[in-house]
C-alpha positions in Angstrom: 38.9 -28.0 -271.3 37.8 -24.9 -269.7 40.4 -21.7 -268.9 39.5 -19.1 -266.2 42.0 -16.0 -267.3 43.0 -14.6 -263.4 44.4 -11.3 -264.3 46.9 -11.3 -261.5 48.1 -14.3 -262.8 48.0 -12.9 -266.5 49.8 -9.6 -265.7 52.9 -12.1 -264.1 52.7 -14.1 -266.8 53.4 -10.7 -268.9 56.2 -9.6 -266.8 57.8 -13.2 -267.1 57.7 -12.8 -271.0 59.0 -9.1 -270.4 62.0 -10.6 -269.1 62.0 -13.4 -271.5 62.1 -10.9 -274.3 64.8 -8.9 -272.6 67.1 -11.8 -272.1 66.9 -13.2 -275.8 67.6 -9.9 -277.1 70.7 -9.4 -275.5 70.6 -6.1 -273.8 71.3 -5.5 -270.5 73.5 -7.3 -268.1 71.7 -8.4 -265.7 70.8 -12.1 -265.3 68.3 -14.2 -263.5 68.2 -18.3 -263.1 65.0 -20.6 -263.0 64.7 -23.8 -261.4 66.3 -26.0 -264.1 69.3 -24.0 -264.5 68.9 -21.5 -267.7 69.6 -17.8 -267.3 66.7 -15.4 -268.3 68.4 -11.9 -269.1 66.7 -8.9 -267.6 67.9 -5.8 -268.7 67.4 -2.4 -266.0 65.5 -0.6 -269.1 63.5 -3.5 -269.5 62.5 -3.9 -265.8 61.9 -0.9 -265.6 59.6 -0.8 -268.2 57.4 -3.3 -267.3 57.3 -1.9 -264.1 56.3 1.6 -265.7 53.3 0.0 -267.6 51.2 -0.6 -264.5 48.0 -3.1 -264.2 46.7 -4.4 -267.8 44.2 -2.5 -269.3 40.3 -2.8 -268.8 40.4 -4.9 -272.1 42.2 -7.6 -270.2 39.9 -8.0 -267.5 36.6 -7.8 -269.5 38.1 -11.0 -271.6 38.2 -12.6 -268.7 34.8 -11.8 -267.7 33.3 -12.8 -270.7 35.7 -15.9 -270.7 34.2 -16.6 -266.8 30.4 -15.9 -268.2 30.5 -18.3 -271.0 31.4 -20.6 -269.1 29.4 -20.2 -265.9 26.2 -20.1 -269.0 27.4 -23.3 -270.5 27.5 -25.0 -267.3 23.9 -23.4 -266.2 22.5 -24.7 -269.9 23.7 -28.5 -269.2 22.7 -28.5 -265.7 19.1 -27.4 -267.1 19.2 -29.4 -270.0 20.0 -32.4 -268.0 17.9 -31.3 -264.5 21.0 -31.8 -262.3 21.2 -29.7 -259.1 22.6 -30.1 -255.5 19.9 -32.3 -254.4 21.3 -34.4 -257.5 24.3 -34.7 -256.9 24.3 -35.3 -253.1 22.5 -38.2 -254.4 25.2 -39.7 -256.2 28.0 -38.8 -254.0 25.7 -40.1 -250.7 25.1 -43.2 -253.3 28.9 -43.7 -254.4 30.0 -43.0 -250.2 27.4 -46.2 -249.3 29.0 -48.3 -251.9 32.5 -48.2 -249.9 32.3 -50.4 -247.1 34.6 -47.9 -245.0 32.9 -44.9 -245.8 29.3 -46.2 -245.1 30.3 -47.5 -241.8 31.6 -44.1 -240.8 28.5 -42.6 -242.5 26.6 -44.9 -239.9 28.9 -43.7 -237.1 28.2 -40.0 -237.8 24.2 -41.5 -237.7 24.8 -43.0 -234.2 26.4 -39.8 -233.0 24.5 -37.2 -234.3 21.3 -38.8 -233.4 19.4 -38.4 -236.6 18.9 -40.4 -239.5 20.4 -39.4 -243.0 17.5 -39.8 -245.0 17.5 -40.3 -248.6 19.2 -37.7 -250.6 16.3 -37.0 -252.4 14.5 -34.0 -252.5 12.1 -33.9 -249.5 8.5 -34.2 -250.3 6.7 -31.0 -249.0 3.3 -33.3 -249.0 2.6 -35.3 -245.7 -0.7 -37.0 -245.0 -2.6 -35.7 -241.4 -1.0 -36.6 -238.7 -2.4 -40.3 -238.2 -3.9 -40.3 -241.3 -2.9 -43.9 -244.0 -3.8 -44.6 -247.4 -6.2 -46.6 -248.3 -4.7 -50.1 -249.6 -8.0 -51.2 -251.0 -8.0 -50.8 -254.8 -10.6 -52.7 -257.8 -8.2 -54.3 -259.9 -10.1 -54.1 -263.4 -11.8 -50.7 -263.0 -10.6 -47.5 -264.1 -7.4 -48.5 -265.6 -6.3 -50.4 -262.6 -3.9 -53.6 -263.3 -2.3 -56.2 -261.5 1.3 -57.0 -262.6 4.0 -59.1 -262.0 7.4 -57.6 -261.1 8.5 -58.9 -264.6 5.6 -57.0 -266.5 6.4 -54.1 -264.4 10.3 -54.0 -265.4 8.7 -53.1 -269.3 8.0 -49.7 -267.9 12.0 -48.9 -266.8 11.6 -45.8 -269.3 13.5 -47.7 -272.0 10.9 -48.1 -274.4 9.9 -45.3 -276.0 6.0 -47.1 -277.0 5.6 -47.6 -272.7 4.9 -45.3 -270.3 7.3 -44.6 -267.1 6.0 -46.4 -263.8 7.4 -47.0 -260.5 5.6 -48.6 -257.5 6.2 -47.9 -253.5 4.4 -50.1 -251.1 3.3 -52.4 -254.1 0.8 -49.3 -255.6 2.2 -48.8 -259.3 2.0 -45.3 -260.4 2.2 -43.7 -264.4 4.9 -41.3 -263.5 5.5 -40.5 -267.7 5.1 -37.0 -267.3 8.2 -37.0 -265.0 9.8 -38.6 -267.5 12.7 -36.6 -268.1 13.0 -37.4 -264.2 12.3 -41.2 -264.4 13.2 -42.0 -268.0 16.3 -43.3 -269.0 19.2 -40.9 -267.9 17.3 -39.0 -265.5 17.9 -38.1 -262.1 15.8 -40.7 -260.4 15.6 -43.6 -263.2 16.6 -46.5 -260.9 13.1 -46.2 -259.6 11.8 -46.9 -263.1 9.9 -50.2 -263.7 10.6 -51.7 -260.1 9.1 -51.6 -256.7 12.2 -49.7 -254.6 10.2 -48.9 -251.6 12.8 -49.1 -248.9 15.7 -47.1 -251.5 13.1 -44.1 -250.9 14.6 -43.9 -247.2 17.6 -45.3 -247.3 19.3 -43.6 -250.1 20.8 -46.8 -251.0 20.3 -47.2 -254.7 22.9 -50.0 -255.5 21.3 -52.9 -257.2 21.0 -54.9 -253.7 19.2 -51.4 -252.4 16.5 -51.3 -254.5 14.1 -52.9 -252.9 10.5 -52.9 -251.6 10.9 -54.5 -247.6 10.9 -52.3 -245.2 12.7 -54.8 -242.5 14.5 -52.7 -239.6 13.5 -49.2 -241.0 12.8 -46.8 -237.8 9.7 -44.7 -237.1 10.9 -41.7 -239.2 11.7 -43.7 -242.1 8.6 -45.6 -242.2 6.3 -41.8 -242.0 8.8 -40.8 -244.6 7.5 -43.9 -247.0 3.7 -42.7 -246.2 4.9 -39.3 -247.3 6.2 -40.0 -250.1 3.0 -42.3 -251.2 1.0 -39.3 -250.8 3.2 -37.4 -252.8 2.5 -40.1 -255.5 -1.5 -40.1 -255.0 -1.3 -36.5 -255.2 1.0 -36.0 -258.3 0.1 -38.9 -260.6 -2.2 -41.5 -261.3 -2.5 -45.0 -259.8 -2.2 -47.5 -262.4 -1.8 -50.5 -260.6 -0.4 -52.9 -257.9 2.4 -55.5 -258.2 1.8 -58.6 -257.0 3.8 -59.7 -254.4 5.0 -58.6 -251.1 1.9 -56.4 -250.9 -0.9 -57.5 -252.7 -1.8 -61.5 -253.8 -1.9 -62.2 -257.3 -6.3 -61.0 -257.3 -5.1 -57.6 -256.1 -6.6 -57.7 -252.4 -4.2 -56.1 -249.1 -1.6 -59.0 -248.2 -1.3 -59.6 -244.4 2.3 -57.4 -245.0 0.5 -54.3 -246.2 -1.5 -54.9 -243.2 1.6 -55.1 -240.7 2.8 -51.9 -242.6 -0.4 -50.1 -242.1 0.3 -50.6 -238.7 3.3 -49.7 -238.0 2.4 -46.5 -239.3 0.0 -46.3 -237.2 2.8 -47.2 -234.2 5.1 -44.6 -236.0 2.7 -41.9 -235.5 2.1 -42.3 -232.1 5.7 -42.2 -231.7 6.0 -38.8 -233.3 3.3 -37.5 -231.2 5.0 -38.5 -228.2 8.2 -37.5 -229.1 7.2 -34.2 -229.7 5.6 -34.4 -226.2 8.8 -35.4 -224.9 10.8 -32.6 -226.5 8.4 -30.3 -224.5 9.8 -32.3 -221.4 13.3 -32.9 -222.0 14.1 -30.1 -224.7 17.8 -30.4 -226.6 20.8 -29.1 -225.1 23.0 -26.0 -226.9 25.7 -27.6 -227.8 29.1 -26.5 -229.4 32.3 -29.3 -230.6 36.7 -27.8 -231.2 38.8 -30.4 -232.2 41.6 -29.3 -229.7 39.8 -28.8 -226.6 36.8 -30.9 -227.5 32.9 -29.7 -226.8 30.6 -27.8 -223.9 26.7 -28.2 -223.7 24.5 -26.0 -222.0 21.4 -25.1 -221.4 19.1 -21.8 -222.2 15.4 -20.8 -221.9 15.6 -21.0 -226.1 17.7 -24.2 -225.9 16.7 -26.5 -228.8 14.3 -24.2 -230.0 11.8 -24.5 -227.8 11.0 -21.4 -225.5 10.2 -22.0 -221.9 10.3 -20.3 -218.7 13.2 -22.2 -217.1 16.7 -23.0 -218.1 17.3 -26.2 -217.1 20.4 -28.4 -216.1 22.4 -30.5 -219.1 21.7 -34.3 -218.4 22.3 -37.3 -220.9 19.1 -39.0 -221.8 19.1 -42.5 -223.0 16.2 -42.3 -226.2 14.3 -46.0 -225.0 12.9 -45.6 -229.6 16.6 -44.9 -231.0 18.2 -47.0 -228.4 21.2 -43.8 -227.9 22.3 -41.1 -225.3 21.7 -37.6 -226.2 22.1 -34.2 -224.3 18.6 -32.8 -222.9 18.0 -30.2 -220.7 15.8 -30.9 -217.5 14.0 -28.6 -215.1 15.5 -28.4 -211.8 13.0 -27.2 -209.7 9.4 -27.5 -208.9 7.2 -30.1 -209.9 8.2 -31.8 -212.7 6.8 -32.2 -216.6 7.4 -36.0 -217.0 4.7 -38.6 -216.1 7.3 -39.9 -213.6 7.8 -36.8 -211.7 4.4 -36.4 -211.6 3.5 -39.4 -210.4 5.9 -39.5 -207.9 5.8 -36.4 -206.4 8.7 -34.1 -205.1 10.2 -30.3 -205.6 13.2 -31.5 -208.0 11.7 -31.4 -211.7 12.6 -33.8 -213.4 16.2 -34.6 -212.3 14.9 -38.1 -210.7 13.7 -39.3 -214.1 14.7 -43.0 -214.7 16.3 -42.6 -217.9 18.8 -39.4 -217.0 22.4 -39.5 -216.1 24.9 -36.7 -215.3 27.8 -36.0 -217.2 31.1 -37.5 -216.4 33.2 -35.1 -214.6 30.7 -32.5 -214.4 28.8 -31.1 -211.6 25.3 -32.1 -210.9 24.1 -28.7 -210.1 26.0 -26.9 -213.4 24.5 -25.3 -216.2 27.2 -26.0 -218.6 29.3 -29.2 -219.1 32.5 -29.8 -220.4 32.8 -32.7 -223.2 36.6 -34.1 -223.2 37.9 -34.9 -226.5 38.7 -38.6 -226.9 
Protein backbone atom coordinates (compact mmCIF):
# COMPACT_ATOMS: atom_id res chain seq x y z
CA UNK A 1 0.00 0.00 0.00
CA UNK A 2 3.02 2.27 -0.16
CA UNK A 3 3.21 4.59 -3.18
CA UNK A 4 6.37 6.36 -4.26
CA UNK A 5 5.98 9.33 -6.60
CA UNK A 6 8.72 9.35 -9.25
CA UNK A 7 9.14 12.90 -10.62
CA UNK A 8 9.56 11.75 -14.24
CA UNK A 9 6.43 9.61 -14.11
CA UNK A 10 4.52 12.44 -12.47
CA UNK A 11 5.57 14.76 -15.30
CA UNK A 12 4.40 12.29 -17.97
CA UNK A 13 1.15 11.78 -16.10
CA UNK A 14 0.58 15.55 -16.01
CA UNK A 15 1.14 15.80 -19.76
CA UNK A 16 -1.28 12.97 -20.46
CA UNK A 17 -3.95 14.60 -18.29
CA UNK A 18 -3.37 17.88 -20.06
CA UNK A 19 -3.96 16.16 -23.41
CA UNK A 20 -7.10 14.51 -22.10
CA UNK A 21 -8.53 17.81 -20.95
CA UNK A 22 -7.72 19.34 -24.30
CA UNK A 23 -9.50 16.54 -26.13
CA UNK A 24 -12.59 16.63 -23.97
CA UNK A 25 -12.96 20.36 -24.36
CA UNK A 26 -13.38 19.95 -28.08
CA UNK A 27 -10.71 22.48 -28.96
CA UNK A 28 -8.32 21.82 -31.81
CA UNK A 29 -8.48 19.29 -34.57
CA UNK A 30 -5.48 17.01 -33.91
CA UNK A 31 -6.03 13.75 -32.14
CA UNK A 32 -4.13 10.72 -30.92
CA UNK A 33 -5.34 7.13 -30.68
CA UNK A 34 -4.94 5.06 -27.54
CA UNK A 35 -4.34 1.30 -27.51
CA UNK A 36 -8.03 0.60 -26.93
CA UNK A 37 -9.17 2.62 -29.94
CA UNK A 38 -10.44 5.73 -28.13
CA UNK A 39 -9.28 9.07 -29.47
CA UNK A 40 -7.81 11.75 -27.26
CA UNK A 41 -7.94 15.20 -28.83
CA UNK A 42 -4.79 17.28 -28.45
CA UNK A 43 -5.08 20.86 -29.67
CA UNK A 44 -2.02 22.63 -31.00
CA UNK A 45 -2.46 25.35 -28.41
CA UNK A 46 -2.76 22.81 -25.61
CA UNK A 47 0.36 20.92 -26.73
CA UNK A 48 2.31 24.14 -26.96
CA UNK A 49 1.18 25.16 -23.49
CA UNK A 50 2.28 21.79 -22.10
CA UNK A 51 5.71 22.13 -23.69
CA UNK A 52 6.11 25.61 -22.24
CA UNK A 53 5.39 24.45 -18.73
CA UNK A 54 8.82 22.96 -18.04
CA UNK A 55 9.49 20.62 -15.13
CA UNK A 56 7.18 20.36 -12.13
CA UNK A 57 7.68 22.82 -9.35
CA UNK A 58 10.09 22.06 -6.51
CA UNK A 59 7.04 21.45 -4.35
CA UNK A 60 6.21 18.29 -6.29
CA UNK A 61 9.74 16.93 -5.85
CA UNK A 62 9.60 17.79 -2.16
CA UNK A 63 6.29 15.95 -1.82
CA UNK A 64 7.78 12.85 -3.44
CA UNK A 65 10.80 12.96 -1.15
CA UNK A 66 8.55 13.33 1.89
CA UNK A 67 6.54 10.25 0.88
CA UNK A 68 9.77 8.29 0.33
CA UNK A 69 11.17 9.43 3.69
CA UNK A 70 7.98 8.38 5.47
CA UNK A 71 8.18 4.91 3.91
CA UNK A 72 11.85 4.48 4.84
CA UNK A 73 11.18 5.64 8.40
CA UNK A 74 8.22 3.27 8.73
CA UNK A 75 10.15 0.26 7.38
CA UNK A 76 13.10 1.13 9.63
CA UNK A 77 10.74 1.22 12.60
CA UNK A 78 9.35 -2.21 11.73
CA UNK A 79 12.84 -3.69 11.32
CA UNK A 80 13.93 -2.19 14.62
CA UNK A 81 10.77 -3.21 16.50
CA UNK A 82 10.93 -6.81 15.33
CA UNK A 83 14.74 -6.88 15.33
CA UNK A 84 14.87 -7.87 11.67
CA UNK A 85 17.99 -7.23 9.63
CA UNK A 86 19.80 -8.54 6.54
CA UNK A 87 21.07 -11.62 8.38
CA UNK A 88 17.54 -12.46 9.57
CA UNK A 89 16.26 -12.14 6.02
CA UNK A 90 19.10 -14.39 4.86
CA UNK A 91 18.17 -16.93 7.54
CA UNK A 92 14.59 -17.02 6.35
CA UNK A 93 15.54 -17.27 2.66
CA UNK A 94 18.09 -20.04 3.22
CA UNK A 95 15.66 -21.99 5.37
CA UNK A 96 12.98 -21.75 2.67
CA UNK A 97 15.43 -22.78 -0.07
CA UNK A 98 16.54 -25.83 1.91
CA UNK A 99 12.93 -26.98 2.30
CA UNK A 100 12.70 -27.56 -1.45
CA UNK A 101 14.48 -30.63 -2.75
CA UNK A 102 15.51 -28.99 -6.05
CA UNK A 103 16.94 -25.78 -4.56
CA UNK A 104 18.59 -27.75 -1.74
CA UNK A 105 20.41 -29.90 -4.31
CA UNK A 106 21.56 -26.76 -6.14
CA UNK A 107 22.89 -25.27 -2.92
CA UNK A 108 24.78 -28.47 -2.19
CA UNK A 109 26.18 -28.46 -5.73
CA UNK A 110 27.36 -24.87 -5.31
CA UNK A 111 28.88 -25.84 -1.97
CA UNK A 112 30.87 -28.67 -3.54
CA UNK A 113 31.94 -26.40 -6.43
CA UNK A 114 33.42 -23.57 -4.39
CA UNK A 115 34.79 -25.92 -1.77
CA UNK A 116 33.43 -23.98 1.17
CA UNK A 117 30.68 -24.79 3.61
CA UNK A 118 27.51 -22.76 3.59
CA UNK A 119 27.37 -22.13 7.27
CA UNK A 120 24.16 -21.38 9.09
CA UNK A 121 22.93 -17.93 8.18
CA UNK A 122 22.98 -16.92 11.81
CA UNK A 123 24.97 -13.96 12.93
CA UNK A 124 28.48 -15.32 13.23
CA UNK A 125 29.71 -15.52 16.80
CA UNK A 126 32.76 -13.31 17.17
CA UNK A 127 33.87 -15.24 20.22
CA UNK A 128 35.80 -18.44 19.92
CA UNK A 129 37.80 -20.57 22.28
CA UNK A 130 41.56 -20.62 22.04
CA UNK A 131 42.83 -23.11 19.47
CA UNK A 132 42.87 -26.58 20.99
CA UNK A 133 40.69 -25.58 23.95
CA UNK A 134 37.41 -27.26 24.80
CA UNK A 135 34.77 -26.55 27.41
CA UNK A 136 34.67 -28.49 30.65
CA UNK A 137 31.82 -31.01 30.22
CA UNK A 138 31.58 -31.70 33.97
CA UNK A 139 28.77 -30.01 35.87
CA UNK A 140 27.56 -30.31 39.44
CA UNK A 141 23.80 -30.98 39.40
CA UNK A 142 22.05 -29.54 42.45
CA UNK A 143 24.75 -26.93 43.03
CA UNK A 144 24.57 -23.30 41.91
CA UNK A 145 21.19 -23.79 40.29
CA UNK A 146 22.35 -26.55 37.91
CA UNK A 147 19.53 -29.00 37.13
CA UNK A 148 19.11 -32.09 35.01
CA UNK A 149 16.15 -31.64 32.66
CA UNK A 150 14.38 -34.08 30.43
CA UNK A 151 13.65 -32.94 26.85
CA UNK A 152 9.98 -32.64 27.85
CA UNK A 153 10.82 -30.36 30.78
CA UNK A 154 13.09 -28.24 28.60
CA UNK A 155 10.28 -27.74 26.09
CA UNK A 156 8.30 -25.86 28.75
CA UNK A 157 10.88 -23.04 28.53
CA UNK A 158 10.26 -22.21 24.88
CA UNK A 159 9.18 -18.61 25.47
CA UNK A 160 5.46 -19.22 25.06
CA UNK A 161 4.80 -18.90 28.80
CA UNK A 162 5.24 -15.49 30.40
CA UNK A 163 5.81 -17.08 33.81
CA UNK A 164 8.89 -19.02 32.65
CA UNK A 165 12.27 -17.84 31.35
CA UNK A 166 13.52 -18.85 27.92
CA UNK A 167 16.03 -21.71 27.78
CA UNK A 168 17.93 -23.32 24.93
CA UNK A 169 20.44 -26.15 24.83
CA UNK A 170 23.50 -26.89 22.75
CA UNK A 171 25.51 -30.11 23.13
CA UNK A 172 23.23 -30.98 26.05
CA UNK A 173 24.10 -27.80 28.00
CA UNK A 174 21.12 -25.61 28.97
CA UNK A 175 21.46 -21.81 29.02
CA UNK A 176 19.07 -19.17 30.31
CA UNK A 177 18.68 -16.79 27.36
CA UNK A 178 15.79 -14.82 28.80
CA UNK A 179 17.74 -11.55 28.62
CA UNK A 180 17.76 -12.08 24.86
CA UNK A 181 14.03 -12.78 24.78
CA UNK A 182 13.44 -10.49 21.82
CA UNK A 183 15.62 -12.90 19.81
CA UNK A 184 14.71 -16.26 21.34
CA UNK A 185 11.20 -15.63 22.65
CA UNK A 186 7.92 -16.07 20.80
CA UNK A 187 8.08 -14.23 17.48
CA UNK A 188 11.84 -13.72 17.74
CA UNK A 189 14.22 -14.38 14.88
CA UNK A 190 15.76 -17.39 16.66
CA UNK A 191 12.70 -18.65 18.51
CA UNK A 192 13.09 -22.08 16.90
CA UNK A 193 16.08 -22.71 19.21
CA UNK A 194 14.07 -22.14 22.39
CA UNK A 195 13.01 -25.07 24.54
CA UNK A 196 15.13 -27.68 22.75
CA UNK A 197 18.63 -28.89 21.94
CA UNK A 198 19.14 -28.04 18.27
CA UNK A 199 22.92 -28.39 18.20
CA UNK A 200 23.08 -29.39 14.56
CA UNK A 201 21.05 -26.43 13.29
CA UNK A 202 23.59 -23.95 14.64
CA UNK A 203 25.89 -24.88 11.76
CA UNK A 204 23.64 -26.62 9.23
CA UNK A 205 21.24 -23.73 8.64
CA UNK A 206 18.37 -26.24 8.49
CA UNK A 207 15.67 -24.80 10.76
CA UNK A 208 12.93 -27.18 9.68
CA UNK A 209 11.50 -29.56 12.29
CA UNK A 210 13.72 -32.36 10.98
CA UNK A 211 16.79 -30.13 11.08
CA UNK A 212 16.35 -28.92 14.65
CA UNK A 213 18.03 -31.88 16.31
CA UNK A 214 20.99 -32.51 18.60
CA UNK A 215 23.16 -35.04 16.74
CA UNK A 216 26.40 -34.11 14.98
CA UNK A 217 26.71 -37.19 12.77
CA UNK A 218 28.47 -36.52 9.49
CA UNK A 219 29.36 -32.90 10.23
CA UNK A 220 32.66 -31.55 8.92
CA UNK A 221 35.62 -30.38 10.98
CA UNK A 222 34.60 -26.77 10.36
CA UNK A 223 31.09 -27.50 11.60
CA UNK A 224 32.38 -29.14 14.78
CA UNK A 225 34.57 -26.12 15.50
CA UNK A 226 31.61 -23.88 14.75
CA UNK A 227 29.56 -25.66 17.42
CA UNK A 228 32.43 -25.33 19.85
CA UNK A 229 32.52 -21.56 19.18
CA UNK A 230 28.78 -21.27 19.76
CA UNK A 231 29.22 -23.00 23.12
CA UNK A 232 31.93 -20.43 23.92
CA UNK A 233 29.47 -17.66 23.02
CA UNK A 234 26.77 -18.93 25.38
CA UNK A 235 29.28 -19.69 28.12
CA UNK A 236 30.38 -16.06 28.08
CA UNK A 237 27.09 -14.24 27.55
CA UNK A 238 24.49 -16.42 29.26
CA UNK A 239 24.10 -18.44 32.42
CA UNK A 240 24.43 -22.22 32.42
CA UNK A 241 21.40 -23.53 34.31
CA UNK A 242 21.50 -27.25 33.63
CA UNK A 243 21.95 -30.14 31.24
CA UNK A 244 19.56 -32.26 29.20
CA UNK A 245 19.37 -35.96 29.99
CA UNK A 246 19.81 -37.82 26.75
CA UNK A 247 22.54 -37.82 24.13
CA UNK A 248 25.30 -35.90 25.92
CA UNK A 249 24.42 -36.32 29.62
CA UNK A 250 22.83 -39.15 31.55
CA UNK A 251 20.00 -38.88 34.08
CA UNK A 252 22.52 -38.07 36.82
CA UNK A 253 24.07 -35.22 34.85
CA UNK A 254 27.29 -37.06 33.98
CA UNK A 255 28.85 -36.78 30.49
CA UNK A 256 28.07 -39.72 28.24
CA UNK A 257 30.26 -41.49 25.69
CA UNK A 258 28.64 -39.28 23.06
CA UNK A 259 30.02 -36.20 24.82
CA UNK A 260 33.46 -37.80 25.02
CA UNK A 261 33.27 -38.54 21.31
CA UNK A 262 32.24 -34.96 20.54
CA UNK A 263 35.18 -33.54 22.49
CA UNK A 264 37.51 -35.91 20.65
CA UNK A 265 36.15 -34.62 17.36
CA UNK A 266 36.76 -31.05 18.54
CA UNK A 267 40.40 -31.94 19.18
CA UNK A 268 40.72 -33.66 15.80
CA UNK A 269 39.11 -30.68 14.07
CA UNK A 270 41.51 -28.31 15.80
CA UNK A 271 44.48 -30.34 14.57
CA UNK A 272 42.96 -30.38 11.07
CA UNK A 273 42.62 -26.59 11.07
CA UNK A 274 46.25 -26.20 12.13
CA UNK A 275 47.33 -28.58 9.37
CA UNK A 276 45.19 -26.72 6.86
CA UNK A 277 46.78 -23.42 7.83
CA UNK A 278 50.21 -24.95 7.29
CA UNK A 279 49.02 -26.44 4.00
CA UNK A 280 47.85 -23.03 2.81
CA UNK A 281 51.42 -21.84 3.10
CA UNK A 282 52.57 -24.77 0.95
CA UNK A 283 49.66 -24.79 -1.54
CA UNK A 284 48.05 -21.31 -1.56
CA UNK A 285 44.83 -20.87 -3.58
CA UNK A 286 44.93 -19.65 -7.18
CA UNK A 287 43.44 -16.47 -8.55
CA UNK A 288 40.37 -17.25 -10.63
CA UNK A 289 37.77 -15.64 -12.87
CA UNK A 290 34.71 -16.98 -14.62
CA UNK A 291 32.69 -15.78 -17.62
CA UNK A 292 29.40 -17.35 -18.62
CA UNK A 293 30.25 -17.58 -22.33
CA UNK A 294 33.99 -18.17 -22.44
CA UNK A 295 34.48 -20.20 -19.28
CA UNK A 296 37.10 -19.41 -16.68
CA UNK A 297 40.76 -18.94 -15.98
CA UNK A 298 43.06 -19.70 -13.06
CA UNK A 299 46.49 -18.21 -12.54
CA UNK A 300 49.17 -17.64 -9.92
CA UNK A 301 50.93 -14.55 -8.58
CA UNK A 302 53.12 -13.85 -5.57
CA UNK A 303 50.01 -12.78 -3.64
CA UNK A 304 47.33 -15.15 -4.93
CA UNK A 305 45.07 -16.57 -2.25
CA UNK A 306 45.95 -13.60 -0.04
CA UNK A 307 49.25 -15.30 0.92
CA UNK A 308 52.30 -13.19 0.16
CA UNK A 309 55.44 -15.12 -0.76
CA UNK A 310 58.61 -14.94 -2.83
CA UNK A 311 57.40 -17.26 -5.60
CA UNK A 312 54.37 -17.30 -7.93
CA UNK A 313 54.12 -21.00 -8.72
CA UNK A 314 52.08 -22.91 -11.29
CA UNK A 315 48.34 -23.73 -11.12
CA UNK A 316 47.50 -27.33 -10.33
CA UNK A 317 44.44 -29.29 -9.27
CA UNK A 318 44.85 -30.48 -5.69
CA UNK A 319 42.74 -33.30 -4.25
CA UNK A 320 41.92 -32.21 -0.71
CA UNK A 321 41.61 -35.51 1.22
CA UNK A 322 39.71 -33.90 4.10
CA UNK A 323 37.06 -32.25 1.89
CA UNK A 324 37.18 -34.97 -0.81
CA UNK A 325 37.13 -32.51 -3.69
CA UNK A 326 39.61 -30.83 -6.01
CA UNK A 327 40.61 -27.19 -5.88
CA UNK A 328 43.11 -24.96 -7.62
CA UNK A 329 46.39 -24.31 -5.82
CA UNK A 330 49.64 -22.58 -6.72
CA UNK A 331 52.62 -24.91 -6.53
CA UNK A 332 56.24 -23.93 -6.09
CA UNK A 333 58.05 -25.14 -9.22
CA UNK A 334 61.75 -24.70 -8.47
CA UNK A 335 64.32 -25.43 -5.82
CA UNK A 336 63.52 -27.26 -2.60
CA UNK A 337 59.85 -27.99 -2.02
CA UNK A 338 57.83 -26.91 1.00
CA UNK A 339 55.72 -30.03 1.54
CA UNK A 340 56.75 -32.98 3.67
CA UNK A 341 56.64 -35.16 0.56
CA UNK A 342 59.08 -32.91 -1.33
CA UNK A 343 61.48 -32.64 1.59
CA UNK A 344 61.59 -36.40 2.03
CA UNK A 345 62.05 -37.15 -1.67
CA UNK A 346 64.51 -34.36 -2.51
CA UNK A 347 64.80 -32.85 -5.99
CA UNK A 348 64.77 -29.32 -7.34
CA UNK A 349 61.26 -29.08 -8.84
CA UNK A 350 59.65 -27.64 -5.77
CA UNK A 351 56.40 -29.45 -4.94
CA UNK A 352 55.40 -30.39 -8.50
CA UNK A 353 55.88 -34.11 -7.79
CA UNK A 354 53.36 -34.20 -4.95
CA UNK A 355 51.02 -37.19 -5.52
CA UNK A 356 47.84 -35.19 -4.77
CA UNK A 357 48.49 -32.78 -7.67
CA UNK A 358 47.49 -33.01 -11.32
CA UNK A 359 47.88 -30.72 -14.34
CA UNK A 360 44.78 -28.95 -15.64
CA UNK A 361 43.37 -30.53 -18.81
CA UNK A 362 44.56 -28.83 -22.02
CA UNK A 363 47.06 -26.73 -20.11
CA UNK A 364 50.85 -26.85 -20.49
CA UNK A 365 52.82 -28.06 -17.49
CA UNK A 366 54.86 -24.87 -17.44
CA UNK A 367 51.95 -22.42 -17.88
CA UNK A 368 51.23 -20.05 -15.01
CA UNK A 369 47.69 -19.50 -16.34
CA UNK A 370 45.18 -22.17 -17.38
CA UNK A 371 41.88 -21.80 -19.16
CA UNK A 372 38.88 -23.70 -17.84
CA UNK A 373 36.46 -24.59 -20.61
CA UNK A 374 32.75 -24.03 -19.94
CA UNK A 375 30.55 -27.10 -20.09
